[in-house]
N, C-alpha and C positions, 0 to 999 in steps of 0.2 A: 638791184631794181628790176633787171630783166628776168630774174628768176621768179620774182613775185608775180609778175605778169603771166609767166608760163602756169603758174601755181592757180591763178585766177581762171587762165582759159581752160585748165584741166578739170577745174571744179564747176565751171558753166557747163562744160562738156558733158559731165557726169550728171548734172541737173538735168540737161536737155535729154539725156537717155533715159533718165528717171520719168521725166514728164511724158516723153514720148511712150514708153512702156506702159505707164498708168493710163495714159489716154487710150491707147490701142486696148487696153484690157477693159477698160470701161466700155469702149464701143462693142467689143465682143460680147460682154455680159448684157449689155443692154439689147443685142440683137438677139441674143439667146431668150431674153426675158420677153422681148416682143414677139419672138417665134412662139414661145410658150403660150402667151396671152392669147395669140391668134388661133392656136389650137384649142385652147379652153373655148374661147368665144365661139368658134365653129361648131364644137361640139355641143355647147348649150344651145345654139340656134337650132341645130339639127334635132336635139331631143325636143324643144319647143315647138318645132315645125311638125315633127311626127305626132306630138301630142294634139296639136291643133287640127291636122288633118284627120286624126282618129274622131275628135269631137265633131268635126263637121260631118263626117261619115255617119256618126250615131244620129245626129239632127236630121 
């Protein structure tokens, strides 16, 4: 009976490790994705802003 408890505890520990690893991996990938999105958005914003300012000068 006692050995069964130990096995269950070990399995839970492994599950915990996997969950923690997956969650941290997800957070890291999410952070990277957000950073990429921020870069893309700022780039698009700069392009639009430069075009708008050029159009404003032409008028």
